[in-house]
C-alpha positions as CSV (number, residue, x, y, z in Angstrom):
1,X,57.6,76.0,-65.7
2,X,60.1,77.1,-68.3
3,X,63.0,76.2,-66.0
4,X,65.0,73.4,-67.5
5,X,66.2,70.8,-65.2
6,X,69.4,69.0,-66.0
7,X,68.8,65.2,-66.2
8,X,71.7,63.5,-64.5
9,X,72.8,60.3,-66.3
10,X,72.2,57.1,-64.4
11,X,75.4,55.5,-63.5
12,X,75.4,51.7,-64.1
13,X,77.8,49.4,-62.4
14,X,80.5,48.2,-64.7
15,X,79.8,44.7,-65.9
16,X,82.2,42.1,-64.5
17,X,83.7,39.3,-66.5
18,X,81.2,36.9,-64.9
19,X,78.2,38.8,-66.1
20,X,79.3,39.0,-69.7
21,X,79.8,36.1,-72.1
22,X,82.1,35.9,-75.1
23,X,79.5,37.6,-77.4
24,X,79.1,40.6,-75.1
25,X,75.7,39.6,-73.7
26,X,75.2,39.6,-70.0
27,X,72.7,36.6,-70.0
28,X,71.2,34.1,-72.4
29,X,68.5,35.6,-74.6
30,X,64.8,34.9,-73.8
31,X,64.5,33.0,-77.1
32,X,67.5,30.9,-76.2
33,X,66.0,30.1,-72.7
34,X,62.8,29.2,-74.5
35,X,64.6,26.9,-76.9
36,X,66.4,25.2,-74.0
37,X,63.1,24.7,-72.1
38,X,61.5,23.2,-75.2
39,X,64.5,20.9,-75.7
40,X,64.2,19.6,-72.2
41,X,60.4,19.2,-72.5
42,X,61.0,17.2,-75.6
43,X,63.6,15.1,-73.9
44,X,61.2,14.4,-71.1
45,X,58.4,13.4,-73.6
46,X,60.9,11.1,-75.4
47,X,61.6,9.4,-72.0
48,X,57.9,8.9,-71.4
49,X,57.4,7.3,-74.8
50,X,60.2,4.8,-74.4
51,X,59.4,1.1,-74.0
52,X,59.6,-0.2,-70.4
53,X,62.8,-2.2,-70.9
54,X,64.6,0.8,-72.5
55,X,63.4,3.1,-69.7
56,X,65.0,0.9,-67.1
57,X,68.4,1.6,-68.8
58,X,68.1,5.4,-68.7
59,X,70.3,7.1,-66.1
60,X,67.5,9.1,-64.4
61,X,67.5,10.7,-60.9
62,X,64.8,9.3,-58.6
63,X,62.5,12.3,-58.8
64,X,62.6,12.3,-62.6
65,X,62.1,8.5,-62.7
66,X,59.0,8.8,-60.5
67,X,57.6,11.7,-62.6
68,X,58.1,9.8,-65.9
69,X,56.5,6.6,-64.5
70,X,53.5,8.5,-63.2
71,X,53.1,10.2,-66.7
72,X,53.1,6.7,-68.3
73,X,50.5,5.5,-65.9
74,X,48.0,8.4,-66.3
75,X,45.4,7.8,-69.1
76,X,43.2,11.0,-68.5
77,X,44.1,13.5,-71.3
78,X,44.3,16.6,-69.1
79,X,45.9,14.8,-66.2
80,X,48.6,13.4,-68.6
81,X,49.2,16.9,-70.1
82,X,49.8,18.4,-66.7
83,X,52.1,15.5,-65.7
84,X,54.1,15.8,-68.9
85,X,54.6,19.5,-68.1
86,X,55.7,18.5,-64.6
87,X,58.2,16.1,-66.1
88,X,59.5,19.2,-68.1
89,X,59.9,21.2,-64.9
90,X,61.8,18.3,-63.2
91,X,64.0,18.1,-66.3
92,X,64.9,21.8,-65.9
93,X,66.1,21.1,-62.3
94,X,68.7,18.7,-63.6
95,X,72.3,19.7,-63.9
96,X,74.0,19.7,-67.3
97,X,75.9,16.4,-66.7
98,X,72.6,14.6,-65.9
99,X,70.8,15.9,-69.0
100,X,73.9,15.1,-71.1
101,X,74.0,11.5,-69.8
102,X,70.2,11.1,-70.6
103,X,70.7,12.4,-74.2
104,X,73.7,10.0,-74.7
105,X,71.7,7.0,-73.4
106,X,68.7,8.0,-75.5
107,X,70.8,8.5,-78.7
108,X,72.5,5.2,-78.0
109,X,69.2,3.4,-77.7
110,X,67.9,5.0,-80.9
111,X,71.0,4.0,-82.8
112,X,70.8,0.4,-81.7
113,X,67.1,0.4,-82.5
114,X,67.7,1.8,-86.0
115,X,70.4,-0.7,-86.8
116,X,68.1,-3.5,-85.7
117,X,65.3,-2.2,-87.9
118,X,67.7,-1.9,-90.9
119,X,68.8,-5.5,-90.3
120,X,65.2,-6.8,-90.2
121,X,64.3,-4.9,-93.3
122,X,67.3,-6.4,-95.1
123,X,66.3,-9.9,-94.1
124,X,62.7,-9.4,-95.3
125,X,63.9,-8.0,-98.7
126,X,66.4,-10.9,-99.1
127,X,63.6,-13.4,-98.3
128,X,61.4,-11.9,-101.0
129,X,64.2,-12.0,-103.5
130,X,64.9,-15.7,-102.7
131,X,61.2,-16.5,-103.2
132,X,60.9,-14.6,-106.4
133,X,64.1,-15.7,-108.2
134,X,66.2,-18.9,-108.1
135,X,69.3,-16.9,-109.2
136,X,69.1,-15.0,-105.9
137,X,69.9,-18.1,-103.9
138,X,73.1,-18.7,-105.9
139,X,74.1,-15.1,-105.2
140,X,73.2,-15.5,-101.5
141,X,75.3,-18.7,-101.2
142,X,78.2,-16.9,-102.9
143,X,78.1,-14.1,-100.3
144,X,77.6,-16.4,-97.4
145,X,79.7,-19.5,-98.1
146,X,79.2,-21.2,-94.7
147,X,75.4,-21.4,-95.3
148,X,73.6,-24.8,-95.6
149,X,72.5,-24.5,-99.3
150,X,70.3,-27.6,-99.3
151,X,68.3,-26.4,-96.3
152,X,67.8,-23.0,-98.0
153,X,66.5,-24.7,-101.2
154,X,64.1,-26.8,-99.2
155,X,62.8,-23.8,-97.2
156,X,62.3,-21.7,-100.4
157,X,60.5,-24.6,-102.1
158,X,58.2,-25.2,-99.1
159,X,57.6,-21.5,-98.6
160,X,56.5,-21.0,-102.2
161,X,54.2,-24.0,-102.0
162,X,52.8,-22.7,-98.7
163,X,52.1,-19.3,-100.3
164,X,50.4,-20.9,-103.4
165,X,48.1,-23.0,-101.2
166,X,47.5,-20.1,-98.8
167,X,48.6,-22.1,-95.8
168,X,49.9,-20.6,-92.5
169,X,53.5,-19.2,-93.1
170,X,55.5,-21.8,-91.2
171,X,58.3,-22.2,-93.8
172,X,58.1,-18.5,-94.6
173,X,59.1,-17.8,-91.0
174,X,61.8,-20.5,-91.0
175,X,63.3,-19.0,-94.1
176,X,63.6,-15.6,-92.3
177,X,65.5,-17.4,-89.5
178,X,67.7,-19.2,-91.9
179,X,68.7,-15.9,-93.6
180,X,69.2,-14.3,-90.3
181,X,71.5,-17.1,-89.1
182,X,73.3,-17.4,-92.4
183,X,74.0,-13.6,-92.5
184,X,75.2,-13.7,-88.9
185,X,74.1,-11.4,-86.1
186,X,77.5,-9.5,-86.4
187,X,77.3,-9.1,-90.2
188,X,77.4,-5.3,-90.2
189,X,77.7,-4.8,-93.9
190,X,74.5,-6.6,-94.7
191,X,71.9,-3.9,-93.9
192,X,73.9,-0.8,-94.8
193,X,72.2,-0.4,-98.2
194,X,68.9,-0.5,-96.4
195,X,69.4,2.5,-94.1
196,X,67.3,4.8,-96.3
197,X,64.4,2.4,-96.5
198,X,64.6,1.7,-92.7
199,X,64.0,5.3,-92.1
200,X,60.9,5.3,-94.3
């Protein structure tokens, strides 16, 4: 009973260069793996939430495409939850290049969408300024010299009358188009001051 036994140290195989990363860890931490899984799950959910036309432009492998479309089709809450989890599992089976391509396409879509939103907000604000103040038209004409000023004056006058008489907003909409055409679709500097409001 009193005899002491010597405990032999357990020999471990020396770690090879392949097992150890630059930080000295032999594998990603559990929390890192969990973060990666959540990121892929969120990417899958973002794909499910895309409008149909944007979804068509996403570079998805066939299995993921089918899983995402099925998730969009299901209306039952529990069934949808399980399908969304399945989409996450399919996402985890993709190689890094495939997930990188998906992220790039999604970021590109969101960037275009944000720029469009900013442009629309700028046009709406400009229309309100033109309707509220005659001096705003002078400034707008100065900034966009190729614009048909007479048409702008007529649209503003008719839109104001329309608003006073609570008529359907025909000229109000035409004024929006006039501003959009005058500013030009490629007029990149127009909505820049609206980025913060577009995010709101």
